[in-house]
GUKE-943524 format. One line per 4 residues: number of its first residue (from 1); their letters; for each residue y, x, z of N, C-alpha, C. Coordinates in nm, 3 decimals, padded with zeros to 5 digits. Layout:
residues N
NUM	A	Y,X,Z,Y,X,Z,Y,X,Z | ... .
end
This chain:
residues 145
1	XXXX	-03.634,-01.774,-02.214,-03.633,-01.884,-02.225,-03.784,-01.991,-02.182 | -03.748,-02.077,-02.193,-03.847,-02.172,-02.130,-03.890,-02.283,-02.244 | -03.992,-02.319,-02.281,-04.071,-02.370,-02.372,-04.056,-02.513,-02.368 | -03.974,-02.630,-02.428,-03.950,-02.748,-02.434,-04.126,-02.819,-02.407 .
5	XXXX	-04.106,-02.944,-02.368,-04.214,-03.022,-02.365,-04.210,-03.119,-02.481 | -04.334,-03.154,-02.530,-04.313,-03.241,-02.628,-04.266,-03.389,-02.582 | -04.190,-03.414,-02.705,-04.119,-03.584,-02.685,-04.225,-03.698,-02.665 | -04.153,-03.804,-02.637,-04.282,-03.956,-02.639,-04.211,-03.981,-02.762 .
9	XXXX	-04.292,-04.074,-02.840,-04.245,-04.148,-02.964,-04.143,-04.255,-02.962 | -04.137,-04.293,-02.798,-04.048,-04.425,-02.744,-03.923,-04.387,-02.714 | -03.869,-04.217,-02.712,-03.770,-04.168,-02.709,-03.683,-04.156,-02.829 | -03.716,-04.230,-02.943,-03.677,-04.211,-03.078,-03.650,-04.340,-03.133 .
13	XXXX	-03.489,-04.415,-03.145,-03.480,-04.545,-03.211,-03.519,-04.544,-03.349 | -03.550,-04.444,-03.405,-03.566,-04.466,-03.570,-03.680,-04.386,-03.597 | -03.810,-04.445,-03.681,-03.911,-04.359,-03.716,-03.895,-04.395,-03.873 | -03.957,-04.288,-03.939,-03.952,-04.242,-04.088,-04.089,-04.216,-04.124 .
17	XXXX	-04.169,-04.302,-04.172,-04.323,-04.273,-04.237,-04.314,-04.161,-04.332 | -04.403,-04.094,-04.290,-04.425,-03.969,-04.417,-04.567,-03.958,-04.451 | -04.603,-03.965,-04.547,-04.780,-03.885,-04.587,-04.767,-03.759,-04.657 | -04.838,-03.690,-04.562,-04.853,-03.549,-04.572,-04.893,-03.537,-04.775 .
21	XXXX	-04.901,-03.427,-04.808,-04.910,-03.391,-04.949,-04.997,-03.254,-04.948 | -05.087,-03.238,-05.034,-05.181,-03.120,-05.036,-05.133,-02.971,-05.043 | -04.970,-02.987,-05.088,-04.911,-02.884,-05.089,-04.802,-02.819,-04.956 | -04.816,-02.960,-04.885,-04.767,-02.918,-04.707,-04.870,-02.787,-04.661 .
25	XXXX	-05.009,-02.785,-04.680,-05.090,-02.719,-04.598,-05.077,-02.581,-04.618 | -05.097,-02.478,-04.550,-05.072,-02.351,-04.552,-05.211,-02.278,-04.594 | -05.243,-02.160,-04.629,-05.368,-02.091,-04.594,-05.451,-02.090,-04.490 | -05.393,-02.128,-04.376,-05.459,-02.160,-04.251,-05.503,-02.312,-04.224 .
29	XXXX	-05.488,-02.410,-04.321,-05.547,-02.509,-04.311,-05.462,-02.619,-04.219 | -05.337,-02.614,-04.232,-05.216,-02.695,-04.120,-05.122,-02.700,-04.221 | -05.059,-02.790,-04.174,-04.905,-02.787,-04.235,-04.771,-02.676,-04.224 | -04.788,-02.612,-04.301,-04.667,-02.478,-04.258,-04.588,-02.528,-04.203 .
33	XXXX	-04.514,-02.414,-04.129,-04.397,-02.450,-04.058,-04.272,-02.477,-04.132 | -04.257,-02.426,-04.217,-04.129,-02.453,-04.326,-04.101,-02.611,-04.375 | -04.207,-02.670,-04.382,-04.246,-02.803,-04.456,-04.158,-02.894,-04.343 | -04.174,-02.874,-04.160,-04.127,-02.960,-04.103,-04.003,-02.998,-04.115 .
37	XXXX	-03.884,-02.899,-04.154,-03.765,-02.904,-04.188,-03.750,-02.981,-04.346 | -03.845,-02.982,-04.420,-03.835,-03.097,-04.512,-03.833,-03.233,-04.465 | -03.951,-03.221,-04.339,-03.963,-03.377,-04.332,-03.835,-03.403,-04.237 | -03.762,-03.378,-04.121,-03.662,-03.362,-04.084,-03.539,-03.415,-04.193 .
41	XXXX	-03.536,-03.332,-04.290,-03.431,-03.362,-04.407,-03.446,-03.519,-04.474 | -03.558,-03.534,-04.500,-03.621,-03.612,-04.553,-03.591,-03.777,-04.498 | -03.648,-03.758,-04.324,-03.629,-03.856,-04.257,-03.427,-03.903,-04.237 | -03.369,-03.795,-04.206,-03.220,-03.809,-04.211,-03.189,-03.893,-04.311 .
45	XXXX	-03.188,-03.822,-04.412,-03.145,-03.901,-04.562,-03.181,-03.989,-04.592 | -03.298,-04.045,-04.569,-03.341,-04.159,-04.629,-03.289,-04.282,-04.531 | -03.304,-04.233,-04.366,-03.207,-04.365,-04.308,-03.038,-04.368,-04.337 | -02.974,-04.269,-04.357,-02.886,-04.296,-04.349,-02.842,-04.382,-04.523 .
49	XXXX	-02.927,-04.324,-04.620,-02.927,-04.372,-04.747,-02.953,-04.553,-04.748 | -03.040,-04.572,-04.687,-03.087,-04.690,-04.673,-02.983,-04.816,-04.599 | -02.885,-04.747,-04.525,-02.782,-04.836,-04.437,-02.686,-04.810,-04.509 | -02.665,-04.753,-04.642,-02.538,-04.716,-04.700,-02.430,-04.654,-04.659 .
53	XXXX	-02.512,-04.585,-04.591,-02.402,-04.435,-04.508,-02.369,-04.324,-04.572 | -02.445,-04.316,-04.642,-02.430,-04.173,-04.754,-02.483,-04.213,-04.913 | -02.391,-04.166,-04.954,-02.414,-04.175,-05.116,-02.451,-04.037,-05.182 | -02.596,-04.012,-05.176,-02.657,-03.909,-05.192,-02.582,-03.816,-05.312 .
57	XXXX	-02.556,-03.910,-05.396,-02.541,-03.846,-05.567,-02.405,-03.854,-05.605 | -02.301,-03.929,-05.540,-02.164,-03.885,-05.594,-02.052,-03.946,-05.468 | -02.112,-03.956,-05.353,-02.045,-03.983,-05.269,-01.945,-03.849,-05.166 | -01.833,-03.900,-05.167,-01.676,-03.805,-05.136,-01.732,-03.707,-05.008 .
61	XXXX	-01.840,-03.751,-04.944,-01.877,-03.685,-04.813,-02.000,-03.685,-04.814 | -02.043,-03.541,-04.791,-02.180,-03.472,-04.755,-02.160,-03.388,-04.622 | -02.325,-03.378,-04.595,-02.362,-03.323,-04.471,-02.432,-03.170,-04.500 | -02.352,-03.109,-04.455,-02.415,-02.913,-04.466,-02.508,-02.917,-04.309 .
65	XXXX	-02.590,-02.850,-04.343,-02.659,-02.818,-04.203,-02.612,-02.697,-04.149 | -02.572,-02.674,-04.058,-02.558,-02.540,-03.988,-02.604,-02.462,-03.899 | -02.696,-02.529,-03.850,-02.803,-02.494,-03.737,-02.922,-02.590,-03.729 | -03.040,-02.510,-03.701,-03.175,-02.568,-03.703,-03.280,-02.494,-03.606 .
69	XXXX	-03.352,-02.595,-03.570,-03.471,-02.488,-03.456,-03.567,-02.639,-03.466 | -03.696,-02.541,-03.417,-03.804,-02.637,-03.468,-03.908,-02.573,-03.322 | -03.973,-02.651,-03.217,-04.103,-02.598,-03.152,-04.217,-02.709,-03.227 | -04.336,-02.600,-03.199,-04.476,-02.666,-03.224,-04.544,-02.697,-03.144 .
73	XXXX	-04.623,-02.805,-03.137,-04.725,-02.809,-03.026,-04.850,-02.818,-03.071 | -04.869,-02.911,-03.187,-05.036,-02.922,-03.220,-05.031,-02.926,-03.387 | -05.152,-02.864,-03.455,-05.100,-02.866,-03.600,-05.166,-03.017,-03.650 | -05.072,-03.049,-03.774,-05.160,-03.127,-03.821,-05.151,-03.089,-03.976 .
77	XXXX	-05.231,-03.178,-04.068,-05.262,-03.156,-04.204,-05.283,-03.259,-04.294 | -05.280,-03.206,-04.433,-05.307,-03.311,-04.498,-05.460,-03.364,-04.501 | -05.472,-03.496,-04.491,-05.421,-03.594,-04.564,-05.340,-03.675,-04.470 | -05.320,-03.639,-04.353,-05.273,-03.706,-04.209,-05.137,-03.791,-04.245 .
81	XXXX	-05.137,-03.902,-04.214,-05.010,-03.990,-04.231,-04.936,-03.939,-04.106 | -04.803,-03.937,-04.099,-04.711,-03.893,-04.027,-04.593,-03.975,-04.010 | -04.517,-03.982,-03.896,-04.364,-04.035,-03.913,-04.296,-03.895,-03.816 | -04.171,-03.944,-03.876,-04.037,-03.878,-03.811,-03.950,-03.952,-03.703 .
85	XXXX	-03.965,-03.927,-03.567,-03.885,-03.998,-03.487,-03.719,-03.899,-03.527 | -03.607,-03.995,-03.517,-03.472,-03.950,-03.571,-03.374,-03.996,-03.434 | -03.298,-03.929,-03.374,-03.227,-03.984,-03.215,-03.090,-03.871,-03.293 | -02.983,-03.921,-03.251,-02.867,-03.840,-03.231,-02.825,-03.831,-03.093 .
89	XXXX	-02.811,-03.683,-03.050,-02.773,-03.623,-02.931,-02.648,-03.602,-02.890 | -02.580,-03.548,-03.021,-02.426,-03.570,-02.961,-02.360,-03.590,-03.137 | -02.255,-03.655,-03.116,-02.193,-03.716,-03.249,-02.010,-03.689,-03.213 | -01.971,-03.594,-03.306,-01.866,-03.551,-03.294,-01.744,-03.649,-03.383 .
93	XXXX	-01.665,-03.521,-03.416,-01.537,-03.591,-03.500,-01.605,-03.576,-03.631 | -01.680,-03.477,-03.696,-01.730,-03.455,-03.820,-01.888,-03.401,-03.800 | -01.887,-03.372,-03.682,-02.073,-03.320,-03.685,-02.149,-03.375,-03.591 | -02.265,-03.346,-03.635,-02.367,-03.473,-03.558,-02.503,-03.355,-03.518 .
97	XXXX	-02.552,-03.355,-03.395,-02.665,-03.313,-03.341,-02.775,-03.416,-03.380 | -02.839,-03.403,-03.465,-02.969,-03.494,-03.463,-03.099,-03.415,-03.420 | -03.182,-03.466,-03.329,-03.285,-03.472,-03.282,-03.404,-03.534,-03.332 | -03.514,-03.427,-03.363,-03.644,-03.476,-03.476,-03.752,-03.493,-03.374 .
101	XXXX	-03.838,-03.570,-03.446,-04.014,-03.525,-03.352,-04.061,-03.570,-03.461 | -04.176,-03.496,-03.476,-04.295,-03.526,-03.614,-04.417,-03.570,-03.514 | -04.473,-03.703,-03.533,-04.573,-03.762,-03.481,-04.693,-03.816,-03.544 | -04.797,-03.729,-03.493,-04.962,-03.795,-03.590,-04.967,-03.934,-03.554 .
105	XXXX	-05.039,-04.001,-03.642,-05.059,-04.143,-03.650,-05.112,-04.214,-03.479 | -05.185,-04.170,-03.441,-05.232,-04.236,-03.319,-05.175,-04.160,-03.173 | -05.059,-04.059,-03.205,-05.003,-04.005,-03.106,-04.896,-04.067,-03.043 | -04.893,-04.050,-02.911,-04.745,-04.042,-02.889,-04.644,-03.956,-02.833 .
109	XXXX	-04.710,-03.797,-02.811,-04.640,-03.709,-02.825,-04.629,-03.643,-02.925 | -04.508,-03.581,-02.923,-04.483,-03.504,-03.067,-04.548,-03.374,-03.076 | -04.609,-03.388,-03.212,-04.685,-03.239,-03.267,-04.594,-03.133,-03.298 | -04.464,-03.159,-03.308,-04.333,-03.067,-03.354,-04.246,-03.172,-03.324 .
113	XXXX	-04.145,-03.130,-03.286,-03.984,-03.160,-03.253,-03.897,-03.054,-03.312 | -03.765,-03.108,-03.329,-03.635,-02.989,-03.340,-03.509,-03.055,-03.352 | -03.418,-02.975,-03.425,-03.287,-03.053,-03.429,-03.254,-02.996,-03.546 | -03.126,-03.065,-03.600,-03.024,-03.012,-03.723,-02.911,-03.049,-03.664 .
117	XXXX	-02.797,-02.961,-03.662,-02.694,-03.004,-03.708,-02.608,-03.005,-03.796 | -02.553,-03.118,-03.851,-02.475,-03.126,-03.946,-02.360,-03.108,-03.933 | -02.237,-03.022,-04.074,-02.150,-03.100,-04.021,-02.068,-03.166,-04.184 | -02.028,-03.270,-04.146,-01.997,-03.367,-04.270,-01.856,-03.327,-04.341 .
121	XXXX	-01.870,-03.290,-04.473,-01.750,-03.244,-04.549,-01.703,-03.343,-04.640 | -01.583,-03.280,-04.703,-01.541,-03.319,-04.837,-01.651,-03.281,-04.969 | -01.681,-03.355,-04.996,-01.783,-03.314,-05.111,-01.720,-03.188,-05.197 | -01.578,-03.194,-05.268,-01.491,-03.057,-05.322,-01.465,-02.997,-05.263 .
125	XXXX	-01.418,-03.003,-05.150,-01.343,-02.904,-05.123,-01.440,-02.816,-04.971 | -01.547,-02.892,-04.958,-01.610,-02.830,-04.805,-01.565,-02.808,-04.723 | -01.441,-02.873,-04.687,-01.383,-02.835,-04.573,-01.419,-03.009,-04.462 | -01.423,-02.991,-04.319,-01.465,-03.100,-04.260,-01.370,-03.192,-04.284 .
129	XXXX	-01.417,-03.331,-04.247,-01.396,-03.455,-04.242,-01.417,-03.574,-04.144 | -01.321,-03.630,-04.124,-01.388,-03.753,-04.034,-01.496,-03.829,-04.055 | -01.590,-03.858,-03.955,-01.722,-03.942,-04.016,-01.611,-04.083,-04.116 | -01.677,-04.138,-04.216,-01.644,-04.274,-04.289,-01.674,-04.347,-04.170 .
133	XXXX	-01.632,-04.490,-04.144,-01.678,-04.567,-04.046,-01.825,-04.621,-04.076 | -01.872,-04.651,-04.200,-02.047,-04.638,-04.221,-02.120,-04.535,-04.206 | -02.050,-04.418,-04.173,-02.144,-04.316,-04.093,-02.140,-04.321,-03.953 | -02.013,-04.343,-03.912,-02.025,-04.299,-03.766,-02.094,-04.423,-03.690 .
137	XXXX	-02.100,-04.549,-03.783,-02.198,-04.676,-03.722,-02.320,-04.645,-03.726 | -02.412,-04.586,-03.869,-02.500,-04.566,-03.879,-02.551,-04.438,-03.784 | -02.488,-04.371,-03.735,-02.551,-04.231,-03.690,-02.490,-04.275,-03.551 | -02.401,-04.333,-03.483,-02.404,-04.423,-03.371,-02.516,-04.527,-03.306 .
141	XXXX	-02.583,-04.557,-03.416,-02.698,-04.650,-03.368,-02.817,-04.557,-03.320 | -02.822,-04.455,-03.391,-02.932,-04.359,-03.317,-02.910,-04.304,-03.166 | -02.784,-04.292,-03.098,-02.780,-04.236,-02.972,-02.842,-04.356,-02.892 | -02.898,-04.281,-02.774,-02.934,-04.343,-02.655,-02.826,-04.429,-02.568 .
145	X	-02.885,-04.567,-02.537,-02.798,-04.650,-02.464,-02.789,-04.593,-02.338 .
end
């Protein structure tokens, strides 16, 4: 398996600012690897909620994670401010592949990058559903042109 190269900040149409927390660090003095997944989740859901594309509390449609991955390139640590770049690599009928990258404040290359595949389902039945128009529009805006 070939190791990916870190992506550039400009490759991501949306950036969500994050302030690291003391609890994000592990005993080795840097952000723990599992915390990056929480950063990814926060960035995606903040983007969708801000655009009215996803009602996290009572919406009929919710996204379930079915696949994740992450590659690490440089350590980050509290109290660094970070940002998470978000883009959509594939948009299907009910599934989307998000690509995400974490950037340190002054860096143009990612210190970590990964992906999430979400399948959007009916909240009650947990069966896949077509994207509602507002959600499809918000996701389409994250695709490269």
